[in-house]
C-alpha positions as CSV (number, residue, x, y, z in Angstrom):
1,M,59.3,144.0,105.3
2,T,62.7,144.7,106.9
3,I,64.9,147.3,104.9
4,I,68.4,147.6,106.0
5,I,71.4,149.1,104.6
6,N,74.6,147.9,106.4
7,T,74.2,144.6,104.9
8,N,73.0,143.5,101.4
9,V,72.6,139.5,101.9
10,A,70.8,139.2,98.1
11,A,73.9,141.0,96.6
12,M,76.3,138.9,98.4
13,N,74.2,135.9,97.4
14,A,74.2,136.9,93.8
15,E,78.0,137.8,93.9
16,R,78.6,134.4,95.3
17,N,76.9,132.7,92.6
18,L,78.1,134.9,89.7
19,S,81.8,133.6,90.9
20,M,81.0,130.0,91.1
21,T,79.4,130.6,87.2
22,N,83.0,132.5,86.2
23,D,84.8,129.8,87.6
24,K,82.9,127.4,85.7
25,M,83.0,129.3,82.7
26,N,87.2,129.8,83.0
27,H,87.3,125.9,83.5
28,T,85.2,125.5,80.6
29,L,87.2,128.1,78.5
30,E,90.2,126.4,79.6
31,Q,89.0,122.9,78.4
32,M,88.0,124.2,74.8
33,S,91.3,126.2,74.4
34,S,93.3,123.0,75.4
35,G,91.3,120.1,74.2
36,L,91.8,118.5,77.1
37,R,89.5,117.3,79.7
38,I,91.9,117.0,82.1
39,N,94.4,120.1,83.0
40,R,95.6,119.6,86.2
41,A,95.1,117.0,88.8
42,A,92.1,118.5,90.6
43,D,90.3,117.9,87.6
44,D,90.2,114.7,87.5
45,A,93.1,113.0,90.4
46,A,92.4,109.5,89.5
47,G,91.7,110.2,86.2
48,L,95.1,112.5,85.7
49,A,97.0,108.9,87.1
50,I,95.7,106.6,84.5
51,S,96.0,108.9,81.8
52,E,99.4,109.5,82.5
53,R,100.4,105.9,83.2
54,M,98.7,105.3,79.7
55,K,100.8,108.1,78.0
56,S,103.9,106.5,79.2
57,Q,103.0,103.1,77.7
58,I,102.1,104.8,74.5
59,N,105.3,106.6,74.3
60,G,107.0,103.8,75.1
61,L,105.3,101.4,72.5
62,S,105.9,104.3,69.8
63,Q,109.6,104.1,70.6
64,G,109.4,100.8,70.3
65,L,107.9,100.7,66.8
66,N,110.7,103.4,65.8
67,N,113.4,100.5,67.0
68,A,111.6,97.7,65.3
69,Q,111.9,99.6,62.0
70,D,115.5,100.3,62.6
71,G,116.0,96.7,63.3
72,I,114.3,96.1,59.6
73,S,116.8,98.2,57.9
74,M,119.7,96.7,59.8
75,V,118.5,93.4,58.8
76,Q,117.9,94.6,55.2
77,T,121.6,95.6,55.2
78,A,122.8,92.7,55.8
79,E,120.9,90.7,53.8
80,G,121.7,92.7,50.8
81,A,125.5,92.6,51.7
82,L,125.0,88.7,51.7
83,A,123.0,88.7,48.7
84,E,126.2,89.9,46.7
85,E,128.3,87.3,48.5
86,T,125.9,84.4,47.6
87,S,126.6,86.0,43.9
88,I,130.6,85.4,44.3
89,L,130.4,82.0,45.7
90,Q,128.2,81.2,42.6
91,R,130.7,82.5,40.4
92,L,133.2,81.0,42.3
93,R,131.8,77.3,42.6
94,E,131.4,77.9,38.5
95,L,135.1,78.6,38.2
96,T,135.9,75.7,40.4
97,V,133.8,73.4,38.1
98,Q,135.5,74.6,35.3
99,A,138.8,74.0,37.2
100,G,138.2,70.2,37.3
101,N,138.1,69.8,33.6
102,S,141.7,68.2,32.4
103,T,141.5,70.2,29.4
104,L,142.8,73.1,30.7
105,S,146.6,74.2,30.9
106,S,148.5,75.7,34.0
107,T,148.3,79.2,32.6
108,D,144.5,78.6,32.2
109,R,144.8,77.3,36.1
110,V,146.4,80.1,37.6
111,A,144.3,82.9,35.3
112,I,141.6,80.9,37.4
113,G,143.4,81.3,40.1
114,E,143.8,84.8,39.7
115,E,140.0,85.5,39.5
116,M,139.1,83.7,42.7
117,T,141.7,85.3,44.5
118,A,140.2,88.8,43.6
119,L,136.6,87.6,44.4
120,R,137.8,85.8,47.9
121,S,139.4,89.4,48.7
122,Q,135.8,91.2,47.8
123,M,134.2,88.4,49.9
124,D,136.1,89.5,52.8
125,N,135.8,93.2,51.9
126,I,131.7,92.9,52.1
127,A,132.2,91.0,55.2
128,G,134.6,93.9,57.1
129,K,132.9,96.7,55.7
130,T,129.1,96.1,56.0
131,T,127.9,98.5,59.0
132,F,124.7,99.8,60.2
133,N,125.3,103.1,62.0
134,G,129.0,102.0,62.8
135,L,128.0,99.0,63.8
136,H,129.8,96.0,61.7
137,L,127.2,93.4,61.1
138,L,129.0,90.6,59.3
139,N,133.0,90.5,60.9
140,G,131.3,88.5,63.7
141,S,131.4,91.4,66.4
142,L,127.9,91.0,66.7
143,A,127.6,87.2,67.3
144,V,126.6,85.0,70.2
145,T,127.9,81.5,70.9
146,D,127.4,78.8,73.2
147,A,130.0,79.0,75.6
148,G,130.1,75.6,75.8
149,T,131.0,76.0,79.6
150,G,127.2,75.0,80.6
151,T,126.2,71.9,82.3
152,A,123.2,71.2,79.4
153,N,126.1,71.0,76.7
154,A,127.0,67.4,78.5
155,V,123.4,66.4,79.2
156,T,122.9,62.5,78.6
157,A,119.3,61.1,79.1
158,T,119.7,57.1,79.4
159,A,116.9,54.8,79.6
160,N,116.3,51.4,78.2
161,S,119.8,50.6,77.3
162,A,119.5,53.9,74.9
163,N,120.8,57.3,75.5
164,V,120.0,60.7,73.8
165,T,122.5,63.4,74.0
166,V,122.8,67.1,73.0
167,S,124.1,67.5,69.7
168,S,124.1,70.9,69.4
169,I,123.0,74.4,71.3
170,D,121.7,77.3,69.1
171,V,121.8,80.5,71.0
172,G,121.7,82.7,67.5
173,H,119.0,84.8,68.6
174,A,119.9,84.6,72.6
175,M,121.2,87.6,74.6
176,G,125.2,87.4,75.1
177,G,127.1,86.9,78.2
178,T,124.0,85.6,79.9
179,T,123.5,81.9,81.8
180,Y,120.2,80.4,81.1
181,T,119.3,77.7,83.7
182,L,116.6,74.7,83.0
183,S,114.2,73.1,85.2
184,A,112.2,70.1,84.7
185,S,108.4,69.2,85.8
186,G,107.3,65.6,84.4
187,T,107.3,66.3,80.8
188,N,108.0,69.9,81.1
189,L,110.9,72.0,80.5
190,T,111.4,75.5,81.5
191,L,114.2,78.1,80.7
192,S,114.8,81.0,82.6
193,E,117.4,83.7,83.0
194,T,117.4,86.8,85.1
195,T,118.9,90.4,84.3
196,G,118.6,92.8,87.3
197,S,115.4,92.4,88.8
198,V,113.9,90.7,85.8
199,T,113.2,87.2,85.3
200,Q,112.4,85.7,81.7
201,S,111.0,82.1,81.6
202,E,109.7,80.1,78.7
203,T,108.1,76.4,79.2
204,I,107.9,73.9,76.3
205,A,106.9,70.4,76.5
206,V,109.5,67.6,75.7
207,G,108.2,64.8,73.3
208,A,109.7,61.2,73.8
209,M,112.5,59.3,71.4
210,G,113.0,56.8,69.5
211,Q,116.3,54.9,67.6
212,N,118.1,57.7,65.9
213,A,115.6,60.1,66.3
214,T,116.3,63.8,66.6
215,Q,114.3,66.6,68.6
216,A,114.6,70.8,69.1
217,L,113.9,71.9,72.3
218,S,113.1,75.3,70.8
219,F,112.6,78.2,73.5
220,S,111.7,80.6,70.5
221,H,110.9,83.5,72.9
222,L,114.5,83.7,74.6
223,G,116.3,82.4,71.4
224,V,117.7,79.2,72.4
225,T,117.4,75.7,70.5
226,I,118.9,72.7,72.2
227,N,119.3,70.0,69.2
228,L,119.0,66.5,70.6
229,S,119.9,63.3,69.2
230,H,119.3,59.3,70.1
231,D,121.6,56.8,69.4
232,N,121.2,53.7,67.3
233,T,120.0,51.6,70.3
234,A,116.5,50.3,70.0
235,G,115.2,51.1,73.0
236,N,112.8,54.7,73.4
237,V,114.0,57.2,76.1
238,G,110.9,58.8,77.4
239,A,109.9,62.8,77.6
240,A,109.8,62.6,81.2
241,A,113.4,61.0,81.6
242,I,114.9,63.9,79.1
243,A,113.4,66.6,81.0
244,T,114.6,65.1,84.3
245,A,118.1,65.1,82.9
246,F,118.2,68.7,82.2
247,D,117.1,69.9,85.6
248,T,119.3,72.5,86.7
249,T,121.5,72.5,84.2
250,T,122.9,75.8,82.6
251,I,123.4,77.3,79.4
252,D,126.2,79.9,79.1
253,T,126.5,82.6,75.8
254,A,129.5,84.0,75.1
255,A,130.2,87.4,73.6
256,T,127.8,90.7,74.5
257,G,127.5,92.3,71.5
258,A,124.4,90.6,69.8
259,A,122.0,92.5,68.0
260,T,119.1,93.5,70.4
261,W,116.0,95.8,69.4
262,R,113.7,96.5,72.0
263,V,110.3,96.4,70.3
264,G,107.9,96.8,73.2
265,D,108.1,99.6,76.4
266,Q,108.7,97.0,78.9
267,V,112.1,95.3,80.1
268,G,112.3,91.9,78.2
269,D,110.2,93.1,75.2
270,N,113.0,92.5,72.9
271,I,114.1,90.7,69.5
272,S,117.7,89.4,69.6
273,M,119.7,87.9,66.6
274,S,123.6,87.0,66.0
275,F,124.9,88.4,63.5
276,I,127.5,86.0,62.6
277,D,131.2,86.3,60.9
278,M,130.5,85.6,57.1
279,S,134.3,86.2,56.2
280,S,136.4,83.7,53.6
281,S,137.9,82.5,56.7
282,A,134.8,81.2,58.7
283,L,133.0,79.8,55.6
284,G,134.0,76.5,54.2
285,N,134.1,73.0,55.9
286,G,136.7,74.0,58.3
287,G,140.2,72.3,59.6
288,G,142.3,74.1,57.2
289,N,139.3,73.7,54.2
290,D,137.9,77.0,54.9
291,L,137.9,79.8,51.8
292,A,140.7,81.8,53.2
293,T,142.9,78.8,53.3
294,L,141.6,77.1,50.1
295,I,142.0,80.7,48.1
296,S,145.1,81.8,49.5
297,S,147.1,82.5,46.2
298,N,146.3,81.9,42.4
299,A,147.1,78.2,42.7
300,A,144.0,77.6,44.3
301,V,143.2,75.4,41.6
302,S,146.3,74.3,40.2
303,T,145.2,70.6,40.4
304,A,142.4,68.8,39.8
305,T,142.4,67.3,43.4
306,K,142.8,71.1,45.1
307,A,139.6,71.7,42.5
308,D,137.7,68.9,43.9
309,T,138.3,69.9,47.7
310,L,137.5,73.6,47.0
311,L,134.2,72.5,45.9
312,Q,133.0,71.0,48.7
313,A,134.1,74.1,50.7
314,I,132.2,76.1,48.4
315,D,129.0,74.4,48.7
316,S,129.1,74.2,52.4
317,A,129.7,78.0,52.4
318,I,126.8,78.7,49.9
319,S,124.6,76.7,52.5
320,Q,126.3,78.5,55.7
321,V,125.3,82.1,53.7
322,S,122.1,80.8,52.4
323,T,121.0,79.4,56.1
324,F,122.1,83.0,57.2
325,R,119.9,84.7,54.9
326,A,116.9,82.6,55.9
327,Q,117.4,83.5,59.4
328,L,117.8,87.4,58.3
329,G,114.7,87.2,56.9
330,A,112.7,85.4,59.7
331,S,113.9,87.8,61.7
332,Q,112.7,90.7,59.2
333,N,109.3,89.4,59.7
334,Q,109.3,88.5,63.2
335,L,110.2,92.6,63.6
336,A,107.4,93.4,60.9
337,S,105.1,91.6,62.9
338,A,106.0,93.2,66.0
339,V,105.5,96.5,64.1
340,T,102.0,95.6,63.2
341,S,101.0,94.2,66.7
342,G,102.6,96.8,68.2
343,G,101.2,99.6,66.2
344,V,97.6,98.1,66.6
345,T,98.3,98.2,70.3
346,V,99.3,102.0,70.0
347,Q,95.9,102.5,68.2
348,N,93.8,101.2,70.9
349,M,95.9,102.7,73.8
350,T,96.2,106.0,72.2
351,A,91.9,105.7,71.9
352,A,91.5,104.5,75.4
353,Q,93.5,107.6,76.6
354,S,92.0,110.0,74.5
355,Q,88.5,108.8,75.9
356,L,90.0,109.4,79.7
357,A,91.5,112.5,78.8
358,D,90.0,114.6,76.0
359,A,87.5,117.2,76.5
360,D,84.0,116.6,74.4
361,I,84.3,119.5,72.2
362,A,80.3,119.3,71.8
363,K,79.3,118.9,75.3
364,V,82.0,121.5,76.4
365,S,80.2,124.0,74.2
366,S,76.7,123.3,75.0
367,Q,78.3,123.8,79.0
368,M,79.6,127.2,78.0
369,V,76.2,128.8,76.5
370,T,74.7,127.9,79.6
371,Q,77.2,129.8,81.7
372,Q,77.5,132.4,79.6
373,I,73.8,132.8,79.9
374,M,73.9,132.4,83.7
375,Q,76.9,134.9,83.9
376,Q,74.9,137.5,82.3
377,A,71.7,136.6,84.4
378,G,73.9,136.8,87.6
379,I,75.3,140.2,86.6
380,S,71.7,141.5,85.9
381,V,70.7,140.3,89.3
382,L,73.8,141.8,91.2
383,A,73.0,144.8,89.5
384,Q,69.4,144.6,91.1
385,A,70.4,143.7,94.4
386,N,73.3,146.4,94.6
387,S,70.5,148.8,94.1
388,A,67.9,147.8,96.4
389,P,69.3,149.6,99.4
390,Q,68.2,153.0,97.2
391,A,65.0,152.3,98.6
392,V,65.9,153.9,101.6
393,L,66.2,157.3,100.4
394,T,62.5,157.0,99.5
395,L,61.7,157.0,102.6
396,L,64.3,159.5,104.0
397,K,62.8,162.0,101.2
398,N,59.3,161.0,102.6
399,G,60.2,161.0,106.6
């Protein structure tokens, strides 16, 4: 047996193993104290990249849920104000019906007109002052309208001596200040728009149309609906002919202030809605028969003829407000659905990210016990290895 004192190989080996055990022990303690399996890129380089990407998606989706909740509150604010406008319109209609009775004196009609004027003024007050976080909801500043300059507005599809034309284009849920382009493929029609480097598109199937028929080409995801009408001619216009007529045409939207809620974590994960003007000047039959014009003074129902004209305008206004309230309700349901589906996604993504990045404390605790035993054994072996060269003293003493 060789006995040397300059180099203690056994002690070096014990020290090396003890150092490795201490490193493992420190890593285990770090995992237990942080609760994370991956504390730095060296722990799992690929896992870290995947985990951070998932984390960013989770954070984005979580903020999208908050945005959707804010959108619901915004819609509820507008709908609550419109509920009061509906009550006012119902009272105006009641007074108008009363004014159609010939038993009223001129003084009675003036008194009715005074109340009508006050009610109309309150309608405008509601429309002008209903705000959400400083945004006016009912004065038209958040409205999106069809600019009318797009070529799709003038499309006519002709077949069998019959014509299908565009009766209207609804962009109430589209983005303002945007150009949408249509392209045809057989009986399918695709609507697309490009913002920056991101292009969104939606494809629908077009149906054939017969005499006096109507059809709504609804691109619900992009918020655009093209309403078509067939003339009184008996001939049918096929689906392919209608789609081809729209090929390469465009739809332009006016205004840039539509309400848009980012309900996801990606560009284009939006829900948009146009908050239209609900003041008295925008309600009624138009052409001078709006409520602001018809109820401009206490002489609004000074005659039965005026009362009849006003009654027709109020009926139209009630229909307009009710339709907009229905649109608000539909948007609220859409936002609520986004909250529900987004919540499920966040839950599942969080579970996946946790599986990847979080430490299994039961497993780590077991590893720590093993490493503690190895550490104690390593210290003991190192002590023995360090004392081994002392055998040389025994040889020297006996020499």
